[in-house]
N, C-alpha and C positions, 0 to 999 in steps of 0.2 A: 607735794602739790603737783597735780597733773598740768602739763603745758596747755595754755589756752590757744584757741584758734581764731584767726582774723581772716575773713573772706572778702576778697574783691567781689563785686556783684556780677557785672556783665561779663559773660564768658566763663565764669566760674560757677555761679549759682543759677543764673538764668541767661538765656540767649535773646536779648532784646536788641542786638546789634543791627538787625534788619530794620527794626522800627526807627532806631536812631538814624540809620543811613538813609532811609526813605525820607525822613524829615529834612536831612541835609540836602538830599537830592531835590526835594521840593523847593527848598530855599534857593538852590542853584538855578533851578528853572525860573523862579521868581526874579532872579538877577540876570537872566538871559543867557545862561550857559548850561552845558550838560556835565554833571559830575561823573567822572569815569568810575567804572566798577572797581578798579584796583585801588581807589582811594579809601575804600572801606577799612582796610587793614591799618592805614595811617591814622584813622580816627579812633582807634581802640585805646582805652585806658587813659585818656587825657581829658582835661577840663573842657567845658563848653566853649570858653573863649579861645583856648588853644586850638580846638577843632575848627572854630570859625576862621581863625587865621589861616589854617591849612586850606579850607574850602575857598576862601577869598583869593588866596595865592594861586590855587588851581585854576580859577577862572580869570586871573589877571585883573581882579577887581580891587580898587582902592576906595576906601570910605573913611569918613571922619570917625573919631573915637565914639562920639555920641551915637552915631548911626550903627556902629558895631553892636552896641548894647541893644538897640532896637531889633537888629537882625537876629541876634542870639535869642532874644525873647520870643520873636516870631517863630523861630525854629522850635523852641521849647513848647510853645502853645500847640503846634502841630503834633509834637511827640506826645504830649499829655493827652491830646484828643485820641491818639492812636492807642493809648493804654486801655481804652474802652473795649478794644478788640482782643486784648491780651488774655490768654487762658493758661491752663496748666501745662499746655504743650511747650511753653517757653521755659519751664523749669527743667534744668538739665538732668539727665539720667543719674539716679543714685543720690541726688541732693537731699531729698526729704528723709530718706532712710538714714543717711549719714548724720544729718543734724539730730535726728531722734536718737541715734546710737550715742552720739556725743553727750546729749542731755542725760541719757539713761546711765552713763558711766561717770557722770559728774564733771564733765569738761565744760568750762565756760567758753562762749564764743560770741563774736561780734562781726559786724560788717565794716569795712573800710574802703569806701568807693569814691572815685573821682566824680561820679555823677551827682548832680544836685537833685536828682529824682529818685535816689535809691529808696528812701523811706516810702514814698508814694507808690513806687513800683512793687516793693515787697508787700505793702498793705493791700494793693489790688490783688495780689496772689495769695493772700492769707498767710504769709510767712513771717511777717514783722514781729509777731509775738514770741517767736522762737529765740530771738537774739537779745542778749543783755543790752546791747547798744548798737545803733546804726549811725555811723559817722560817714557823712558824705561831703560833697563839694560846698555845701552851705556852712560847714563847720570848720573850714580851714582857710588860711591865708595863702598857703603855698600848695601847689599841685604836684603830683608825681612827675618826675622822680624824687621830689622832696618827700621825706618819710613822715611828714606831719600827720597825715590822715591815719596812718597805722599807729603812730605814737599816741594820738588822741584816743584811738580805740583801746590800746593797751592800758591807758590811764583809766578809762571807763571800766575796764575789766579788773582794775587794781592789780595789774601784773607788770613786771619788768619786761622790757623788750626781748631780752635774751630767753625769757620763759614763754614766748609766744611763737606760734607757727602761722605764717602768712601764706595764704593760697592765692596765687596770681596767674593770670594768663597773658599779660603784656610785658614787654621788655622794660618799659618805663616803671611799671609796678614792681617788677622784680628788683630793679635798681633801687627803687625807694625802700623796699624791704631790707635789702642788704645794707644800704646806707644807714638804716635805722638800727641795725644790730639784730634783726629778726632772722630766724630760720625760715627759709622760703621754699615752698613747694610750687613748682611751675606746673601749670595746667595746659597741656597742648603738645606741640611738637618739640621733642628733645633737642633737635638741632637749632631751633629758633630761640630756645630758652636756656641756653648753656649756663647763664649766670645763676640760675636757681640751684639750690642745694640738691634737690632731687626733682625729677619731672615725671608726672603721670599723665595719661591721656585725658582723664576726666575724674570728677569726684566719685564716680561709680567704681573707680580703681583705687580709691583711697583706703588705706589701712592705718588707722590711728596708731596702733601699737608698733607697727613697722616704722612709721614716720618718727615716732618718739625715740625708738631704738637708734635710728640713724642720726637723729638730732643729738643724742647724748653720746654717740660714737663709741 
């Protein structure tokens, strides 16, 4: 049985980080402060409410819990509106070819994303039909670094965690994968993603055979 693959979405398959960040920046402006550029990295790979907490803390803003829900919904409305502008340019290099290669050699694969908009984003890009399952923030109670999202994806694939390869670009996502007993491929800077089993700069550098060989050691 060939190991299955579970992909985080943002930063691994697509780069919608700018769309998310501009929506958070718009919310900050709505609240009367400027969200600094260096906050973008802090908002990667975490849930909407966790991101909101960081944004509010950055602006020194305190609001009631009910208002937090309203603010998060407002940000999400702006993000979904921005998806109308999303095109193939946000699909990261090598992604489509790698997914087709996996499908051709009989490897099952799914998405495990913290985003509640993973399904709609992938549908807008015409990629949703490639995946056996898309598990996102709507399907879990616990966010990364809890491994629930990856475990749910493995369940949908009908695979054990130890037989799955997770592709992740965030430190919290890698922690989630390792906590869940998955083999983890870090996507990005080797120095920033040391907890991953192996690190590659992008999906365009992924070699399934080499990854499996390393996994089986």
